[in-house]
N, C-alpha and C positions, 0 to 999 in steps of 0.2 A: 505495498499500501503505499502511497506517495504520503507528504510531509502533508500533516493537518493544522489549521488555523493557532490550534492549543501549543505545536511543537514551534513555530515560527516565533508565537509571544515570549515563551522556553526561552530561547536563544537570543532573541533580542532582550529579552528584560523589559518587556513590554506589557500591557492587555492584550487577550483578546481581541479587544473592540479598535483597539488603536491599529495591529493589523488590518481587520476588514475594513478602520478605515483610509488604511494608503491602498490595499487591494483593489478597494471599489472607488478611490478615486477621490477624494472627498479632501477640502482643501484645507478644514480646521486641523494639521498635524503639523509640529512644528520642524522649519526642515533639520534640526538634528536626529529627533526619530524620527522621521523619515529615514532617511540615511540609514538608521540603525535597521530601523526594520527591511527597508530596501538588501540591506547586502545580507540577512536572515535569509528573507523569499531566496536568495541567489544559492547562499551555501548550499540551502535545502533543498532546491529545485524544484519550488512549489508549483504549483499548477492548481487553482481553481474548479472545481465543479460549478462547470458551468451550468448543467443539468439543475441541480440541486438547488444553485443562485436564484436560476430565471424561475422554479418554482414558488420558492420563497418572494420574489418577487411580482406573479402572477403575469408572467412575461414565456416566452416559449423559446426564444434564444433562434428563431426563425424570422427573417422578411423575402417577399416577392418580389422579383424582376418581370415583369410585364412589356415585352418588346412584341415588333409587328412580326420580323422575321431573323430568326433566330443562324438563319445559314449566310447572310448576308457577314460579311467581313467585318464592316462597321461593326454591326451588332455584337459581332462574334466577340472583336476586339475590348467595346467597352462594358461588356461582360464580367469579362477574363477581371476588367480595374475594377469591379463591385465587390466581385469575391473578395479580392484582395483585401478592398476597405473594409468591405464587413466584418470576415477573419478574422483583422484586427482587434474585432470588439465581442469578437468569440459568438459571432451571427452564423447560423446556414442560410445560403440564399434559394430559394425555390424560382424554377425558373419558368415561364407561361408565354408560350405562343400565340399570339392573337391575329395572329395575319392581316391585321389591322382592319378589320369586320364589326362594322358596328357593334353586333349582339354579342359578341367574344370581350369585347373592349366593356361594353356596358354589363357581362359577367364579373368585369376583374373590378371593379367599380363596385359592385354591389358585395365581395367575398370573393376570393379567389378560390373558388370551388372548396367551397365552404372548409377551408386550411383555417387552423386558427394560428393566424400570423400578427406579430408585433408590427410591421410596416410594408409600407408599398411602394418600391419605385417605380413608376408608370409613364412609356413614351406613346402617349395614342396619338390617332391618325384619324381614327371616325367622329368620336366624342367631343365634344366639346365643352365653354362655359356651362353653359343652361344643366346638363347633363353631371357636374362636378355640383354647381349650388346643389341640385335634389338631390345629391349621397346623402344615402342616410346609414350608411356604416364610418364608425368613428375609427377606424386603424388609422393609423397616421402615413399620410401622404404625403408624395413628391414626384412632382412632374418634368420630366426631362420634355425636347424635343421645342417644334416650333407650334404646336395648335393651339395649344390653350395662353396667349399673352396674357400677361394682368389680370391673373385668374384668381378663384378663388383657393390657391395652395400653393403652397412652396414650388417652384421651378428652377430650372435649371439650363442655361441655353448659350450660346454664343450668338451672335449679333450676326445673322445669315445674309441679311441684306448688305450689310459693309463690309462681309468677306468677299462676296459674291462682285462687287462694286470695283474691292481690288485685285483679284485675277482678273477681272475684262478690263480694269486699267492698265494692269502688265503688259496684256495683248497690246493692245494700245497703241503703250507707251514702245512697242518692236516694229512699231508703222504698219500694222495692220488697221485697216478700215474697214473688209467686209469678214464681218464676225459674227460666229453660228452663237448658235448655244441651245444644247441637246437635252431638254427633259422637262420641257412646259408641259403642265396637267392641267387640264378643263375643269375635272374636279374640284369644285369651290373648299371641302374642307381641307384640300393639298395646298398645306403652308408652308411648308417646307419651298415645294416649288415656284408658289407662286412669291418668298421671297427671295429668293437666291435671283430670281427673274427680274426681277421689281432692283435688285444690287446691278444684273448688264445694263438693262435699259439706261437704268439713271447718270450709267457711264458713260455710256454711249452719249447720251443727252450733253452729257458737260461737255463732249470731249467736240461736240455738232457732228457727230456721227446718223443719219437715219435710219428708224429702225423697220426692217426689215422681215414682218411677219415669215415670209420664207424658207428663210432663215433658220427660223425656231419652231421648228417641228412639235407636234403633240406624242408624248407618247404614255401609254396607261402604267407602266412599270419604270422601275432605276435596274434592271438588269444589264449583262454585258449583252447579249442577242436582242438589245432594245437598241444600245449604244453601235452596233455593230450596222443594225437595216438602218437606220438613220443615216447614219455618214453617208449608205450607199446613197441616199434617198440625197443629199447633201451634193456628192460630187456628181450627179447625173441633173445640176442646173447647168441655164447657161454659162451663168457666173458663179464658180463653186466656190466656195469661202477660202479666205487664206488663213483663218483661225476659228476653233472650234471652243469653247466652254462649255464643257458637262455637267450636270450637276450633283452628280456624284460619278467617284471612280470606276466604278463599273459599266457607268457609259463611255467614262474615258478610253477606257481596255478593249471595249468592244470598236469603239469607233476608231482609234488607233488599228487593231486587226482589218479592218476595212480597208482604212485609207495605207498601209502596206501592202495587201493583198492587192490594190488597185495600181500599184506599182509606185505611190507616190514618195517621196522622203521626207520623216516627220525627222527634225525640224523643217526642211529646206525645205520645200513645196508645202507645205502645210504646217501650224503648229496645234494642238493640244491640248487643255488644261483639267483638270477635275477638280474633284474635291469632297472631303473626309480621310486623304492621307492614311490608305492601306497598307497594308504592307506589303500585299502585290505590286502596288506602282512602284515601287524602290524595286522592284527589281526584272518592270518590265522592261522590254526595248523596244525605243526606248524610253528613261525612265521619264516618270509623270509628274510636270508640275500640278503640283494640287492644294489647295488651303486646307492646314491640317488644326483641328481642332484638339484642342486640352484634351484627352477621354480621361486620359486621370486625373484630372484636375476637377470635371465631369463627374466621376464616379466619385469622391474623394468628398466635395460638400454634397451629392446628394443622401450619400451615406452620413455626413455629419448632420444635414438637418432633418434626415429621419431620426437620428438620436437622439436631436433636442428635443423634437416631439414625444419618443418615447423614455427619455432620460430625465431630459434636462429642467423640467420645473421641480422632479424630486432634487434632481443634485443639488438645485441654484435656490431654491426655495420662492422662486417669482415665477408671474408668469409668461409666460411664453409669447413675444413677440407674432403678429399676424404675417399673414401672407409674407414673401419674400423674393423675388425675383433678383436670380444672379447672372451677370452676365458670364460668363465661362473665357479665358484665353483661346487664340488663334493664331496662326502666322501661315504666312503666303511661302512656300516652298520650290523654288525653283528650280526647275530639273532639265534632264536632255530635252523632254518634249516640246520644249521651248526655247531651246537653243543654247543652252548651257551645260554642258559636258560635270 
């Protein structure tokens, strides 16, 4: 059996309650006492019984992460960071795939398959502010993505419009004026697409470049096949584009494939940029210029927000703040597909 709180207390020469305060992160322990207890914890290799602790606190130690597509690399990479951040708190993560279907997203909001969880991190596509406001489940909730901005709950996302504007400005700075965009979606709830296309149009307008709808084909989904198909359509135009901004990296990878198989040289004949900085784009030929959201930060902040709702008021003895909007960091990474080796 592992060491108990009583064993740690005896070695440190303090009470069991003091050891418990240190283990549980309470602040009212003197630095000298905390140091003694931490030395004893390390010497005895103390491991807390998380199941027993959760039961005492009325918790399960389980949170849920609900995402549209688990096989999309962006969401797979984000999931890894959420699991890492949650494991630092001793939490297990239950994964739910919604496929972006309204009925599945409403089920998630009403309770994840009747599973007892302490909190939910949710990236919705279909449900909006109305469904969130009508939610009766009191489980702690943090939203990701762009579906609900300034909504009734905590939310973490990057500024998609500004980021899309920056990558389009990069293409303009290279001297291109005929710039296509792959990723337009006609569904009113497709906020990610709308924001990224708004940034693209803003950059064109600022540069005095007319918007040409023929260069912005619609797509129902954001997969490699969609990018490949739409790039083929763009290349058939009487005046094909000089540059292509894709609303995610999967579209961009498909577009690259079509360009290369059509005999074009990237970036000499056409340049391509994506969005999301998935690992595939770092090893494509050529490597892909992209917008890189700070996925680790998004996951960390989401878990911290969830922790504040689950445990914050108990730890700090005060009311929690209202819904918060946090803008996560991102950066434009310029690679070979726009001319940088």
